[in-house]
C-alpha positions in Angstrom: -118.6 -106.2 52.4 -116.8 -103.0 51.3 -119.1 -101.0 53.4 -118.4 -103.0 56.5 -114.6 -102.7 55.9 -114.9 -99.0 55.5 -116.7 -98.7 58.9 -114.1 -100.8 60.6 -111.3 -98.6 59.1 -113.2 -95.6 60.4 -113.5 -97.1 63.8 -109.8 -98.0 63.9 -108.8 -94.4 63.0 -111.1 -93.1 65.6 -109.5 -95.4 68.1 -106.0 -94.3 67.1 -107.0 -90.7 67.3 -108.2 -91.2 70.9 -105.3 -93.1 72.4 -102.6 -90.4 72.2 -99.3 -91.6 73.9 -97.4 -88.3 73.7 -94.2 -90.0 72.9 -94.5 -92.8 75.4 -94.5 -96.5 74.5 -97.9 -98.0 75.3 -98.7 -101.4 76.8 -98.2 -103.8 73.9 -101.2 -105.9 74.9 -103.4 -103.0 74.7 -102.1 -101.9 71.3 -102.6 -105.4 69.9 -106.2 -105.5 71.1 -106.8 -102.1 69.5 -105.5 -103.3 66.2 -107.6 -106.5 66.1 -110.9 -105.6 64.3 -112.2 -109.2 64.6 -112.3 -109.2 68.4 -115.9 -108.7 69.6 -114.8 -107.5 73.0 -112.3 -105.2 71.5 -115.0 -103.8 69.1 -117.1 -102.7 72.0 -114.2 -101.3 73.8 -113.1 -99.3 70.7 -116.6 -98.0 70.4 -116.6 -96.9 74.0 -113.2 -95.3 73.8 -113.7 -93.9 70.3 -116.7 -91.8 71.4 -115.0 -90.7 74.6 -117.9 -91.7 76.7 -116.6 -92.4 80.3 -119.9 -92.4 82.0 -119.2 -96.1 82.7 -115.8 -97.4 83.9 -114.0 -99.3 81.1 -110.7 -99.8 82.8 -111.3 -103.3 84.1 -108.9 -104.9 81.7 -106.5 -102.0 81.4 -103.4 -101.5 83.6 -101.9 -98.0 84.3 -99.4 -96.9 81.7 -97.2 -93.9 80.9 -98.9 -91.2 79.0 -102.5 -92.0 80.0 -104.9 -89.1 79.2 -106.3 -87.4 82.2 -109.7 -88.9 81.7 -108.3 -92.4 82.1 -106.0 -91.3 85.0 -109.1 -90.1 86.9 -110.6 -93.5 86.5 -107.7 -95.1 88.3 -107.2 -92.4 90.9 -110.7 -92.9 92.2 -110.0 -96.5 93.1 -109.6 -97.2 96.8 -106.1 -98.8 96.5 -104.8 -95.5 95.1 -107.1 -93.0 96.9 -106.6 -94.2 100.5 -102.7 -94.1 100.6 -102.8 -90.7 99.0 -105.2 -89.4 101.6 -103.2 -90.9 104.4 -100.0 -89.3 103.1 -101.8 -85.9 102.7 -103.0 -85.9 106.3 -99.7 -87.1 107.6 -98.0 -84.1 105.9 -100.6 -81.7 107.3 -100.2 -83.1 110.8 -96.4 -82.9 110.5 -96.5 -79.3 109.4 -98.9 -78.4 112.3 -96.6 -80.2 114.8 -93.5 -78.3 113.4 -95.4 -75.0 113.7 -96.5 -75.8 117.2 -93.0 -77.0 118.2 -91.4 -73.8 116.8 -93.9 -71.6 118.6 -93.3 -73.5 121.8 -89.5 -73.3 121.6 -89.7 -69.6 120.9 -92.1 -69.1 123.8 -90.0 -71.0 126.3 -86.6 -70.0 125.1 -84.7 -67.3 127.2 -83.4 -64.3 125.4 -80.1 -65.1 123.8 -77.0 -63.3 125.1 -75.9 -60.5 122.9 -72.3 -60.0 121.8 -71.6 -57.5 124.6 -72.8 -60.1 127.1 -71.2 -63.2 125.7 -67.5 -62.4 126.5 -65.0 -60.0 128.0 -64.2 -56.5 126.8 -60.6 -55.3 126.4 -60.0 -51.6 127.0 -57.0 -50.1 125.1 -55.4 -46.8 125.6 -54.2 -46.5 122.0 -51.2 -44.3 122.6 -49.7 -47.0 124.8 -50.6 -50.2 123.1 -48.4 -50.7 120.0 -46.3 -48.3 117.9 -46.2 -49.2 114.2 -44.4 -46.2 112.8 -41.5 -45.8 115.3 -42.5 -42.4 116.5 -42.8 -43.6 120.1 -46.6 -43.3 120.2 -49.1 -46.2 119.9 -51.5 -46.0 116.9 -54.4 -47.7 115.2 -52.2 -49.8 112.9 -50.4 -51.0 116.0 -53.8 -52.2 117.5 -54.5 -54.0 114.2 -51.2 -55.8 114.3 -52.1 -57.2 117.7 -55.6 -58.4 117.0 -54.4 -62.0 116.8 -53.1 -61.7 120.3 -56.4 -60.3 121.6 -58.3 -63.2 120.1 -56.1 -65.6 122.2 -57.6 -64.0 125.3 -61.1 -65.0 124.2 -62.0 -61.3 124.0 -65.3 -60.5 122.3 -65.1 -56.7 122.3 -62.2 -54.2 121.8 -62.8 -50.9 123.5 -60.6 -48.0 122.3 -60.4 -44.8 124.4 -60.4 -41.4 122.8 -58.4 -41.0 119.5 -60.1 -37.9 118.1 -58.2 -34.9 116.8 -57.2 -33.0 120.0 -54.7 -30.5 121.3 -53.7 -33.1 123.9 -55.4 -31.5 126.9 -56.8 -33.9 129.5 -55.8 -37.0 127.6 -57.6 -36.1 124.3 -60.9 -35.6 126.0 -61.0 -32.0 124.8 -61.9 -32.7 121.1 -61.0 -30.3 118.3 -62.8 -32.3 115.6 -65.2 -35.2 116.4 -64.9 -36.5 112.8 -61.1 -36.7 112.5 -58.5 -39.0 113.8 -55.6 -37.3 115.6 -52.6 -37.6 113.3 -50.6 -39.2 116.1 -52.8 -42.3 115.8 -53.0 -42.4 112.0 -55.6 -41.6 109.4 -59.3 -42.3 108.8 -58.2 -45.0 106.3 -56.3 -46.7 109.2 -59.4 -46.6 111.3 -61.6 -48.1 108.6 -59.0 -50.8 108.1 -59.0 -51.5 111.8 -62.8 -51.8 111.9 -62.8 -54.3 109.0 -59.9 -56.3 110.5 -61.7 -56.4 113.9 -64.9 -57.7 112.4 -63.0 -60.2 110.3 -61.6 -61.7 113.5 -65.1 -62.0 114.9 -64.6 -59.2 117.3 -66.6 -56.0 118.0 -65.3 -52.5 118.3 -66.5 -49.8 120.6 -65.1 -46.3 121.1 -65.1 -43.5 123.6 -67.4 -40.5 123.0 -67.4 -37.3 125.0 -70.5 -35.2 124.2 -70.3 -32.8 127.2 -67.6 -30.5 125.9 -65.1 -29.7 123.2 -61.7 -28.1 122.9 -61.6 -24.3 122.7 -59.9 -25.0 119.3 -63.1 -26.5 117.9 -64.7 -24.7 115.0 -68.0 -24.5 116.9 -66.3 -22.6 119.8 -64.6 -20.2 117.4 -67.9 -19.4 115.8 -69.7 -19.1 119.1 -67.2 -16.6 120.6 -67.8 -14.5 117.5 -71.6 -14.8 117.9 -71.9 -16.4 114.4 -75.4 -17.6 113.5 -76.8 -20.6 115.3 -73.5 -21.2 117.0 -73.9 -18.2 119.2 -75.5 -20.3 121.9 -73.7 -23.6 121.3 -71.8 -23.0 124.6 -72.8 -21.6 128.0 -72.0 -17.9 128.1 -72.8 -15.3 130.8 -71.9 -11.8 131.6 -69.3 -11.4 134.2 -67.4 -8.3 135.4 -63.8 -8.2 134.3 -61.6 -5.3 135.5 -57.8 -5.0 135.7 -57.4 -8.7 134.8 -59.7 -9.9 137.5 -62.9 -11.7 136.7 -65.9 -11.9 139.0 -67.7 -15.2 138.1 -71.5 -15.4 137.9 -71.6 -17.9 140.9 -69.4 -20.2 143.0 -69.4 -23.2 140.7 -66.1 -24.9 140.8 -64.3 -27.0 138.1 -63.6 -30.7 138.6 -59.9 -29.7 138.5 -60.4 -26.8 141.0 -61.0 -23.1 140.9 -63.9 -21.3 139.2 -65.6 -23.1 136.4 -66.0 -19.8 134.6 -63.4 -18.3 132.3 -63.5 -14.8 130.7 -63.2 -14.7 126.9 -61.8 -11.4 125.6 -63.2 -12.0 122.1 -66.8 -12.2 123.2 -66.4 -10.2 126.4 -68.3 -12.8 128.4 -67.5 -15.8 130.6 -68.0 -19.3 129.3 -68.6 -22.3 131.6 -66.3 -25.3 131.8 -66.7 -28.3 134.1 -63.1 -29.4 133.4 -60.2 -27.3 132.2 -60.6 -23.9 130.7 -59.5 -25.3 127.4 -62.6 -27.6 127.4 -65.8 -25.4 127.3 -69.1 -27.1 128.0 -71.6 -27.4 125.2 -75.1 -26.0 125.8 -77.3 -29.0 125.8 -80.4 -26.9 126.5 -79.9 -25.9 122.8 -81.7 -28.4 120.6 -79.3 -27.8 117.7 -76.4 -29.0 119.9 -78.2 -32.2 120.6 -78.8 -32.8 116.9 -75.1 -32.1 116.1 -74.1 -34.7 118.6 -76.5 -37.3 117.2 -75.1 -36.6 113.7 -71.6 -37.3 115.0 -72.8 -40.5 116.5 -74.4 -41.5 113.1 -71.1 -40.6 111.4 -69.2 -43.2 113.4 -71.9 -45.8 113.3 -71.9 -45.6 109.6 -68.1 -46.2 109.8 -68.9 -49.5 111.4 -68.3 -49.0 115.1 -70.4 -51.4 117.2 -71.1 -49.0 120.1 -69.9 -46.2 122.3 -68.7 -45.6 125.8 -70.2 -42.2 126.7 -68.2 -40.3 129.2 -69.1 -37.3 131.5 -72.8 -37.5 130.7 -73.8 -36.4 134.2 -72.4 -33.0 133.3 -74.5 -32.5 130.2 -77.0 -30.1 131.8 -76.6 -27.3 134.3 -79.3 -25.3 136.1 -80.3 -22.2 134.2 -80.9 -20.2 137.4 -77.1 -20.1 138.1 -77.6 -20.1 141.9 -74.6 -20.9 144.1 -74.1 -24.5 145.1 -74.2 -25.4 148.8 -70.9 -25.7 150.7 -70.0 -29.0 152.3 -68.5 -27.1 155.3 -70.9 -24.2 155.9 -68.4 -22.5 158.2 -65.8 -22.2 155.4 -65.3 -18.7 154.1 -67.0 -18.7 150.6 -64.0 -17.0 148.9 -61.8 -19.9 149.9 -63.9 -22.6 148.2 -61.6 -23.7 145.3 -61.8 -27.5 145.4 -64.5 -29.6 143.7 -65.0 -31.7 146.9 -65.9 -28.5 148.9 -69.4 -28.1 147.2 -72.5 -30.2 146.8 -73.0 -30.2 143.0 -76.8 -30.1 142.9 -77.0 -27.6 140.1 -74.2 -28.9 137.8 -74.7 -32.6 137.6 -77.6 -35.0 136.8 -80.1 -32.3 136.1 -83.7 -32.9 135.2 -83.7 -33.7 131.4 -80.3 -35.2 131.4 -81.7 -38.8 131.1 -84.1 -37.6 128.3 -81.0 -36.7 126.3 -79.4 -40.1 127.1 -82.6 -41.8 125.9 -82.4 -39.8 122.6 -78.9 -41.2 122.2 -80.3 -44.7 122.6 -83.0 -44.0 120.0 -80.3 -42.9 117.5 -78.3 -46.0 118.1 -81.4 -48.3 117.8 -81.8 -47.1 114.3 -78.5 -48.8 113.5 -79.4 -52.0 115.5 -82.2 -53.3 113.3 -80.0 -55.5 111.1 -79.6 -59.0 112.7 -76.3 -59.4 114.5 -75.6 -55.6 114.3 -76.9 -54.5 117.7 -75.1 -51.3 118.8 -73.9 -51.2 122.3 -74.2 -48.2 124.6 -72.2 -47.9 127.8 -72.0 -45.1 130.3 -69.1 -43.9 132.4 -70.5 -43.1 135.8 -67.4 -41.9 137.7 -68.1 -40.4 141.0 -71.8 -41.3 141.1 -73.5 -43.0 144.0 -74.9 -46.4 143.4 -78.5 -45.1 143.2 -77.7 -42.6 140.4 -75.5 -45.1 138.7 -78.4 -47.5 138.4 -80.5 -44.9 136.7 -78.4 -45.2 133.6 -79.9 -48.6 133.0 -83.2 -46.7 132.2 -86.7 -47.7 133.1 -88.5 -51.1 132.6 -89.9 -50.0 129.2 -87.5 -47.2 128.4 -84.0 -48.3 127.8 -80.9 -46.1 128.2 -77.5 -47.7 128.6 -76.9 -51.4 128.2 -75.0 -51.0 131.4 -73.1 -48.2 133.2 -69.5 -49.2 133.6 -68.9 -50.6 137.1 -65.5 -49.2 138.3 -66.1 -49.6 142.0 -63.6 -52.4 142.3 -61.0 -50.2 140.7 -61.4 -47.7 143.5 -60.6 -50.1 146.3 -57.2 -49.1 147.7 -56.6 -52.1 150.1 -57.5 -55.8 149.7 -60.3 -57.0 152.0 -63.0 -59.7 151.7 -65.5 -57.4 153.3 -64.9 -54.5 150.9 -65.0 -56.7 147.8 -68.2 -58.3 149.1 -69.7 -54.9 149.6 -69.0 -53.8 146.1 -70.5 -57.0 144.6 -73.7 -57.0 146.7 -74.2 -53.3 146.3 -74.3 -53.7 142.6 -76.4 -56.9 142.5 -79.0 -55.7 145.0 -79.5 -52.3 143.4 -79.4 -53.4 139.7 -82.9 -53.3 138.1 -84.4 -56.7 137.4 -83.4 -58.3 134.2 -80.4 -56.0 133.6 -76.8 -57.1 133.0 -73.9 -56.4 135.3 -70.2 -55.8 134.5 -66.9 -55.7 136.4 -63.6 -54.0 136.0 -60.6 -53.7 138.3 -58.6 -51.0 136.4 -58.7 -48.3 133.8 -56.7 -45.4 132.4 -57.6 -43.1 135.2 -56.9 -45.5 138.1 -53.7 -46.9 139.6 -53.1 -50.4 138.3 -54.0 -53.3 140.6 -50.4 -54.5 141.0 -49.5 -51.0 142.4 -52.6 -50.6 144.5 -52.7 -54.1 146.2 -49.6 -56.0 145.2 -48.8 -58.5 142.4 -50.0 -61.4 144.6 -53.6 -60.2 144.1 -53.6 -60.0 140.3 -54.7 -63.6 139.7 -57.4 -63.6 142.3 -59.0 -60.4 140.9 -58.9 -61.9 137.4 -60.6 -65.0 138.8 -63.2 -62.7 140.5 -64.3 -60.8 137.4 -64.5 -64.0 135.3 -66.6 -65.9 137.8 -69.1 -63.1 138.7 -72.2 -62.8 136.6 -72.0 -60.3 133.8 -69.3 -58.9 131.4 -65.7 -58.9 132.6 -63.7 -55.8 131.4 -59.9 -55.9 131.2 -57.7 -52.9 130.9 -54.7 -53.7 128.7 -51.8 -55.3 130.6 -53.9 -56.6 133.4 -53.7 -60.1 131.8 -50.0 -60.1 132.5 -50.0 -58.2 135.8 -48.5 -54.9 134.6 -48.0 -52.2 137.3 -47.7 -48.4 137.3 -44.5 -46.8 136.1 -42.3 -45.1 138.7 -40.9 -42.3 136.6 -40.4 -38.9 138.0 -39.9 -36.8 134.9 -42.6 -37.7 132.3 -42.1 -34.7 130.0 -45.9 -34.2 129.7 -48.2 -31.4 130.9 -50.7 -33.8 132.4 -51.2 -34.6 136.1 -48.5 -37.2 136.7 -50.8 -39.3 138.9 -53.0 -40.1 136.0 -50.1 -41.0 133.7 -48.6 -43.9 135.7 -51.2 -46.4 134.6 -50.8 -45.6 130.9 -47.3 -46.9 130.4 -46.5 -48.8 127.1 -47.7 -52.4 126.8 -45.0 -54.9 127.6 -44.8 -57.3 124.7 -41.3 -58.8 125.1 -37.9 -58.2 126.7 -36.5 -56.3 123.7 -35.8 -52.6 123.6 -38.9 -50.5 124.7 -40.6 -53.8 125.8 -41.5 -54.5 122.1 -43.8 -51.5 122.2 -41.8 -49.4 119.7 -38.8 -49.8 117.5 -38.2 -46.1 117.8 -35.5 -44.4 119.8 -37.9 -43.1 122.4 -41.4 -43.7 123.7 -43.9 -41.1 124.9 -43.8 -42.6 128.4 -41.1 -44.8 129.7 -41.6 -48.5 130.0 -41.9 -50.2 133.4 -38.6 -51.4 134.8 -40.0 -55.0 135.2 -40.7 -55.5 131.5 -37.9 -58.1 131.2 -40.0 -60.6 133.2 -43.5 -59.2 133.0 -44.3 -59.4 129.3 -46.4 -61.4 126.9 -43.7 -63.4 125.3 -42.2 -64.7 128.5 -45.6 -65.5 130.0 -46.8 -67.4 126.9 -44.1 -70.0 127.5 -44.6 -70.3 131.3 -47.3 -72.9 132.2 -48.1 -71.1 135.5 -48.0 -67.5 134.4 -50.6 -64.8 135.0 -51.3 -64.8 131.3 -51.9 -68.6 131.2 -54.4 -68.4 134.1 -56.1 -65.5 132.4 -56.6 -67.5 129.3 -57.9 -70.5 131.2 -60.4 -68.3 133.1 -61.6 -66.6 129.9 -62.0 -70.0 128.3 -63.9 -71.4 131.2 -66.2 -68.3 131.2 -66.8 -68.8 127.4 -67.6 -72.5 127.7 -69.5 -73.0 131.0 -73.2 -72.2 131.1 -72.8 -72.0 134.9 -70.7 -68.8 134.5 -72.5 -67.2 131.5 -76.1 -67.9 132.4 -76.1 -69.3 136.0 -77.4 -68.1 139.3 -75.1 -66.2 141.6 -75.4 -66.9 145.3 -73.2 -65.3 147.9 -72.6 -67.4 150.9 -70.1 -65.7 153.3 -67.5 -63.0 153.7 -65.2 -61.7 156.4 -62.1 -59.5 156.4 -60.2 -62.3 154.6 -62.4 -64.2 152.2 -65.4 -64.2 149.9 -67.4 -67.3 149.1 -70.1 -67.6 146.4 -71.5 -70.2 144.0 -72.7 -70.3 140.4 -75.4 -72.8 139.5 -78.0 -73.5 136.8 -81.3 -75.5 136.8 -80.8 -78.6 134.8 -77.1 -78.9 135.4 -76.3 -81.1 138.4 -72.9 -79.4 139.0 -72.1 -76.3 141.1 -69.1 -74.1 141.1 -68.0 -72.7 144.5 -65.6 -69.8 144.4 -63.4 -69.3 147.5 -61.3 -66.2 147.3 -58.9 -65.1 150.0 -58.0 -61.4 150.1 -56.3 -61.5 153.5 -53.5 -63.4 155.1 -53.4 -67.2 155.2 -56.6 -68.6 156.7 -58.6 -71.9 157.3 -62.1 -72.2 156.0 -64.8 -74.8 156.8 -67.3 -74.9 153.9 -69.5 -77.4 155.7 -70.6 -74.7 158.0 -71.9 -72.7 155.0 -73.2 -75.5 152.7 -74.4 -78.4 154.8 -74.8 -80.8 151.9 -71.5 -80.2 150.2 -69.4 -83.4 149.9 -66.4 -83.9 152.2 -64.1 -84.0 149.2 -64.5 -81.7 146.2 -62.4 -81.2 143.1 -60.4 -78.1 142.4 -61.3 -77.0 138.9 -59.0 -74.0 138.8 -56.6 -72.4 141.3 -54.4 -69.4 141.4 -51.8 -71.8 142.8 -51.2 -74.3 140.0 -49.8 -76.9 142.5 -53.4 -77.4 143.8 -55.1 -77.6 140.4 -57.0 -80.9 139.7 -56.6 -82.1 143.3 -59.4 -82.7 145.8 -59.7 -80.6 148.9 -61.3 -81.3 152.3 -64.3 -79.0 152.5 -64.1 -78.9 156.3 -60.5 -77.6 156.3 -59.6 -75.5 153.3 -56.2 -73.8 153.7 -55.9 -70.6 151.7 -52.7 -68.7 151.2 -52.6 -64.9 150.9 -54.2 -63.9 147.6 -55.2 -67.5 146.7 -58.4 -68.3 144.8 -60.1 -71.6 144.2 -62.9 -72.7 141.8 -64.3 -75.8 143.4 -66.7 -78.2 141.6 -69.1 -80.8 142.9 -72.2 -82.6 141.8 -75.6 -82.0 143.5 -79.3 -81.8 142.6 -80.0 -79.6 145.6 -79.3 -76.2 144.3 -79.0 -73.3 146.7 -81.3 -70.8 145.0 -84.2 -73.1 145.6 -83.5 -73.2 149.3 -85.3 -70.8 151.6 -82.2 -70.0 153.6 -80.3 -68.7 150.5 -83.2 -67.3 148.4 -82.5 -63.7 149.3 -78.8 -64.1 148.5 -79.2 -65.4 145.0 -79.4 -63.3 141.8 -79.8 -64.0 138.1 -80.2 -61.5 135.2 -82.0 -63.7 132.7 -83.6 -66.8 134.2 -82.8 -69.9 132.2 -82.8 -73.7 132.7 -80.9 -76.3 130.8 -82.3 -79.5 129.2 -79.6 -82.1 128.8 -82.0 -84.3 126.7 -82.4 -81.6 124.0 -79.3 -79.6 124.8 -81.2 -76.4 124.9 -81.9 -73.6 127.3 -85.5 -72.8 128.2 -87.1 -70.2 130.5 -90.1 -72.1 131.9 -88.3 -73.5 134.9 
C-alpha cells in the first residue's frame, strides 16, 4: 500500500509540474480532476499529460483557459471552428490591402497634376519704396510691407512679389546693383528682410523678388577690380579697345544703348571702353565668362537660403552679345549712320537673345531645382520679357523636357493704350495659341514701368480689367493700387533724376484720407501722393459695398473657390470693337460661366447667336454694375454699358469644348475632370 501511495504522489507531482499556469487562475473543474487520485479517467489523463505525449488528442473534455501552454493551444487552434474564421479573416485582410494598393495606384495614375502655389492664386507686385513707410523718412520700406501683410491676405493673394531692393546708387530705379547681397539702407536691414520672409510664410503667403543678372552698378566691387585688371575679375565685364582723343571716343561699333546713344563708354582707369546696354553707370557683365555665371548662381543660392520662394529675372535677353562686334543693321537703310542714336533705329540681332542665352537660363533653373526638392518648397522662376515678340517670349517656357521659366511675365495687356474688344481679344488669343502645350499662362494690366490703367483708359475700365484677369485661365498679377483703381500722379517737379514718365505710376500707396494718404507719418514723401487720395483709398473702399476694392475681393474669392476658373477650359466665342465673350467650363460640372466684357460704348448683345443652346434667361453671378448682380438677363438682348462686365452662369451638360464648331477655340493647360460622387479631380476624361 505504501508503494502504491508513493507512486500516486509521484504522479500527482508530475501532473502539477506539467500544468503551469503562469499566474493565471485555471479552470476549477480541471484542477479538481487533477487532484483526485481515485478517478480512473483522471488517472489516465494524468499519465498522458504527465509524460507530455501529445501524439493523440486529449482535449476532448478540456475547454480553453488562460495560460494554456503552447502544446495545448496548438491542439485547439487546429480545430475547424477556430481555424476557418482565422483563415477567412487573414484572406480578407490580404484582399483589403491589395484593394487599397490598387486604388492608390489608380488614383495616382488618373489624378491630374496638382496646382502649385504660383498657379493657385494671384500675385501682388509691390514697388517697396512706395508701399508703406514705417520710419517716417518718406520712403517705403520692408517693415512697412510687413505691417500690411494682413491687408494683402484679405485680397486672397498667394504670392507677394517685391521689386528690386538691393544696395544701389539709385540709377534706373535700383536696377544698377552695387551689392547683390545687401539691402539698400533706404529699405531697412537684412534682419528686416529675414523678419519679412518669416512673417510672409506665417501668413501662408509666398515671397518672390526681382533679380537682375545682366549688369551691375559701376560702384560694384567687381567693376572696380575689373577696371584695374585684378585677377579673374579682369574679364568680368565686356571691355574693348577704342580710340579716345581730345575727349572724343570712337566706339568699336554702332551698338546703341536702350536709353539712346552709344552703348560703349570710355574708362580712363583701364583705358578701354566697356559695354552697357542701359545707362553708362550700369556696365554689362560678361556672361561668356564661366566665372561670372558661377558668381550669379552663388548669389541666387544666397537668397534661396534666406527663404525666398523664387525670382523674377529681368533683362535676360541682354545676357549675351555677339563676340564679333559687327555693326547692327539699320531699320532705315537710308539714314546717315552717324545720326543713329535711338534704340529703335537698329535691329538688335547681335545684342539680344544670342545663341547660348537659353542655356544660361536653364542653368539658373537647375540651380533653383536644387532648392525645390523639399515638399511644398518649390522655387518659382519668372522671366521679364519686355519688348520681345510673342515667338521669342514663348521660348522662355523652355522645351517639352527641358524646363526654363515657369512662365514669362505677360505684360501685353499693360501696353494697350486704348480700350477695344478686338485688341484685348488679340492679346488673349495670341498668348493662348502660341503657348506650348501644358504650360501655364499669366495676365497683368500694369506695372512699375507702365502707366496705370486708370490713366491710360479711364477709371470706368478698372473693374472690367480686374474681372478679365481673374476669369482668364492662369495666374492673375496685380500691381499695388490696382485693386482700388489708383492712377498716375500729375506732378511736374518730382525732385528725382529719373525719367519722369516712368515715375508717375510709382506714387505712394493710398491707405486712407489722412496726411500723405496714410503712406507715411513723415513731413514729406519721396513722391507726392495723388490728388484723389481722399476718395480713392483702402479705408474708404472697405466700407463701400460697391467699391472697386470690394469687387476685387469678390473676384479673387470666386477665382479661389471655383474649379471652373482655376482648372476649367477656356473657350473664346466672339469679339468686335466693343466686346469680348468667352466661357469657362469643366467636365463633370454641369455649370458654365460666360464672361461678357464691353470695352466700347453701350451696346446690345445677342448670346443666342453665339451659343444656340443657352437658356433664354441666365443668372448674373457677378457684375461690375452692382445693380445687376443676382438678377437674370435675357440672353437674346443683353444691354451693356461702357466698361461693363458680366459673369453669367447657367446649367448645361452640352459643353462647348466637346463641340466640333468650338474645338479650335478652346484651350486648357492641365486637362482635368471632376467627379461629384467622390469629390475629386481625375485626368482620364
